[in-house]
C-alpha positions in Angstrom: -0.1 -0.1 -0.1 1.7 3.1 -1.1 1.0 6.3 0.9 2.2 10.0 -0.1 1.8 12.8 2.3 2.5 16.6 0.7 1.5 19.7 1.8 1.2 21.3 -1.4 1.0 25.4 -0.5 -2.4 26.1 -2.5 -3.7 22.6 -4.6 -4.1 25.3 -7.5 -0.7 26.2 -7.9 0.7 23.5 -7.3 -1.6 21.6 -10.4 0.1 24.8 -12.2 3.2 23.4 -11.4 2.7 19.6 -12.5 1.5 17.5 -9.4 -1.2 15.8 -10.8 0.7 14.5 -13.8 2.8 13.4 -11.4 0.2 11.6 -8.7 -0.8 9.8 -12.1 2.4 8.4 -12.4 3.4 7.7 -9.2 0.0 5.7 -8.7 -0.4 5.7 -4.9 -3.4 4.2 -3.3 -3.8 7.0 -1.0 -2.6 11.0 -1.1 -2.9 13.4 1.5 -2.8 17.0 0.9 -2.3 19.7 3.0 -2.6 23.3 3.0 -5.1 23.3 0.0 -5.7 27.0 0.1 -9.2 26.9 -1.7 -12.9 26.1 -1.7 -14.5 23.0 -2.6 -16.1 25.1 -5.6 -12.8 26.4 -6.7 -11.5 22.7 -7.5 -14.4 21.1 -8.9 -13.8 18.5 -12.1 -9.9 18.0 -13.3 -7.9 17.9 -12.0 -8.5 18.2 -8.4 -10.6 14.8 -8.7 -8.6 12.7 -10.8 -9.8 9.7 -12.0 -9.7 6.7 -10.2 -9.8 7.9 -6.7 -12.4 8.7 -4.6 -11.7 12.7 -3.0 -12.6 14.1 0.0 -11.6 17.6 1.2 -12.5 19.4 4.3 -11.7 23.6 3.9 -10.7 26.4 6.0 -13.8 28.7 6.6 -11.3 31.8 5.1 -10.5 31.5 1.9 -6.9 30.7 0.3 -6.2 29.1 4.0 -5.2 26.1 5.5 -7.5 23.0 4.6 -6.9 19.5 3.9 -7.4 16.5 1.6 -7.4 12.8 0.9 -7.4 11.0 -2.6 -8.2 6.9 -2.4 -8.1 4.2 -5.2 -10.6 2.4 -1.7 -14.0 3.7 -1.2 -14.0 4.8 2.5 -15.8 2.9 5.6 -16.4 6.3 6.9 -14.9 9.8 6.6 -14.5 11.9 9.2 -14.2 16.0 8.7 -12.1 18.0 11.3 -11.2 16.6 14.9 -14.3 16.6 16.5 -15.8 17.5 19.7 -13.5 20.3 21.7 -11.5 21.5 18.3 -14.1 23.8 17.0 -11.3 26.6 16.4 -8.9 23.8 14.7 -11.8 22.6 12.4 -12.6 25.8 11.4 -9.7 26.0 9.7 -9.9 22.6 8.4 -6.5 20.7 10.0 -8.0 17.4 10.0 -9.3 15.2 7.8 -9.7 11.1 8.4 -10.1 8.0 6.1 -11.3 4.9 7.5 -10.6 1.7 5.6 -12.2 -1.9 7.4 -9.1 -1.9 10.6 -7.1 1.0 9.0 -7.4 4.6 8.9 -5.4 7.5 7.3 -5.4 10.7 8.3 -4.2 14.0 6.5 -3.1 16.2 9.6 -1.9 19.8 9.5 -0.6 21.5 12.2 -0.6 25.3 12.3 2.7 27.3 12.3 3.6 29.3 15.1 5.7 31.8 13.3 4.0 34.4 12.6 2.7 35.9 15.5 2.9 35.2 19.4 -0.3 34.5 19.2 -0.6 31.7 16.6 2.4 29.9 19.0 0.1 30.2 22.1 -2.9 28.4 19.7 -0.5 26.2 17.9 0.7 25.0 21.7 -2.6 24.6 23.0 -3.5 22.7 19.8 -0.8 20.2 20.7 -2.0 20.2 24.1 -5.6 18.8 23.5 -4.9 16.8 20.9 -3.0 14.5 23.2 -6.3 12.8 24.3 -7.1 12.5 21.1 -3.9 10.6 20.3 -3.6 8.4 23.6 -7.5 7.5 22.2 -6.0 6.5 19.0 -3.2 4.7 20.4 -5.4 2.5 22.7 -8.3 1.9 19.6 -6.9 -1.6 18.2 -7.2 -0.4 15.0 -3.7 0.4 12.5 -3.3 3.8 11.7 -1.5 6.5 10.1 -1.4 10.2 10.7 0.3 11.6 7.3 0.7 15.4 7.1 2.7 18.8 8.0 3.2 18.4 11.6 5.2 21.9 12.1 7.7 20.2 14.0 11.6 19.1 13.3 11.9 16.9 16.0 15.8 16.4 16.2 19.0 18.1 14.7 19.3 15.7 12.1 16.0 16.8 11.0 16.9 20.7 9.9 19.8 22.2 8.5 20.8 25.1 10.5 19.2 23.6 14.1 22.1 25.9 16.0 20.5 29.1 14.8 16.4 27.8 14.6 16.3 26.8 18.7 14.3 29.6 19.7 12.3 29.4 16.5 8.4 28.4 15.7 9.1 24.3 14.9 11.9 24.0 16.8 11.2 25.0 20.4 12.3 22.6 23.1 8.9 22.3 24.3 8.1 21.4 20.9 10.6 18.8 20.2 9.9 17.6 24.1 6.1 16.9 22.5 7.6 14.8 20.1 9.8 12.7 22.3 6.8 11.9 23.8 4.8 11.1 21.1 7.4 8.8 19.9 8.8 7.6 23.3 12.0 8.8 23.0 14.6 9.9 25.2 16.8 12.2 23.8 19.8 14.5 25.3 19.0 16.6 22.5 16.2 18.0 24.7 15.7 16.1 28.0 17.4 13.4 29.8 13.7 11.8 30.3 10.5 11.6 28.4 7.1 12.1 30.5 6.0 8.5 28.7 5.2 7.0 25.3 1.9 8.1 23.4 2.8 5.0 21.2 3.7 6.0 17.8 6.7 6.3 15.5 8.2 8.0 12.5 7.9 5.9 9.6 10.4 7.5 7.6 13.2 7.2 10.4 12.2 3.3 11.0 13.8 3.2 7.4 15.9 6.4 7.2 18.6 7.0 9.4 20.6 9.8 7.5 20.7 13.2 8.1 19.8 16.2 5.4 16.5 14.5 4.8 14.4 17.3 4.4 11.2 18.1 3.4 11.0 21.7 2.9 12.5 24.5 2.1 11.9 28.2 2.5 11.2 29.9 -0.5 14.3 33.0 0.6 17.6 32.7 -0.7 18.8 29.7 -1.9 17.7 27.0 0.4 16.3 25.0 -1.8 19.6 24.7 -3.9 21.8 24.5 -0.7 19.6 21.9 0.9 19.1 24.2 4.0 15.9 22.3 4.9 13.3 21.0 7.9 12.0 18.2 7.9 8.6 18.1 9.3 6.7 16.4 7.5 5.9 12.9 8.6 3.9 9.3 8.8 3.0 9.2 12.2 2.3 5.3 13.0 0.6 3.3 15.3 3.2 0.3 17.2 1.1 -2.0 15.1 2.8 -0.8 12.0 6.0 -0.4 12.7 7.2 -3.8 11.2 5.2 -2.6 8.0 7.1 0.0 7.0 8.7 -1.6 3.2 12.0 0.5 2.9 12.6 2.5 -0.5 14.9 4.6 -2.2 12.9 7.4 -2.9 10.7 8.3 0.0 11.0 12.5 -0.2 10.7 12.9 -3.9 12.3 15.8 -5.0 12.8 15.5 -8.7 10.3 18.0 -9.4 9.0 21.0 -7.4 5.4 21.7 -6.9 5.5 23.1 -3.3 7.7 24.3 -0.9 7.3 21.2 0.8 8.3 18.2 -0.9 5.6 14.6 -1.5 6.6 11.8 1.2 6.3 8.6 -0.3 6.1 5.6 2.1 5.1 2.1 1.1 3.7 -0.1 3.5 3.5 -3.9 3.6 -0.5 -4.0 4.2 
């Protein structure tokens, strides 16, 4: 089962850059999109509803902002638009979309960035804290889960080129990285000597690729892309039941073409 996650930074812009032609070639089973920046009536028909796929979108109420989507070959048993109760503020921004297939759930997730102003960082931290209870339910559900998306946090020094200069910036703050330690149950001297617990998830990419300088986002400023001055902030976060189902591959991060400031993250599962 091939699953792709990509922050498109505007689905219409990504379409103009050839993303749908590439998706047609790569032939994935499930494609999770983030940052659509479009309302459903703006993306009707081709290419936004590709042949052979069932299409689901959860757009932000604010036009030209956020939004997530899922394309899937198999008709889901159920689709959930939004986190649900207690998340009205996040759901109005179109940040969570879930498709259920038998005992597998796939989520397209777009966690907020806190880089624009302090209020947005406060919202990000608050959402992370509220999300913990839902993540605990997911881990204990007995189902297989793949939570794809832009989590907007680089976990470790190996996941960001300029780690020294970004330790006080949103996306690489100690409290954000410690939260990722908790998510993956990993103690690390980079953030603290102890982890407050184990949420029961795994970073699918790191299960099969331990190399440094493997990034999924590059600033459009300067020569970040050319110099590979990037961040790895896009993940497949999987439940423990899938940790042995990740199939090693050489082209996990697709960089042959640029459809966005993010690169597609392509991972296959033995399902």
